[in-house]
C-alpha angles and dihedrals in degrees: 000000000000120000116230095218116086116233092237091051089052092052092043092053091046092049091048092050091050097042100045098070092041091051093048092051090047093050091047089053093052097043109038090182089066092052106132128194089262110110119213091245091060092048092049091048092053091048094048094048090051089050091048090054091050093051102032126177099007089049087079086089089061090047091055091049091047093051094045092051094048099042093045088056097237095124146005118258091261092052090046089054088055090055100037095043096075090045090055093044094052092046090049091047092052090047100047102031104031115021103034095047090047093051096044100036117128093230103064095168126019112253115240118226106248095184107103 
């Protein structure tokens, strides 16, 4: 079973999903005139939910990291997305490009050459 999505496309989409809310919050901080009614928590939540859909179900590890960082008070939701995003991406990568192809591959065991 070969996945149609390229590994680099997967990481590019994941990086875009993680970087978009952080970039918007950064731009709003620099240019107060562009400050919209979107709070950074809402932007981080949208980014994290998009990342969770991209990495589901292994992205649960990133969710746990995200929640622990936020509820312990170590970081804002946007900063937590910056930390938990790579955790989710790596977990999703291992799931979709390593574990699932290995489990569902057609060649379960390598065939030995019986011609001697």
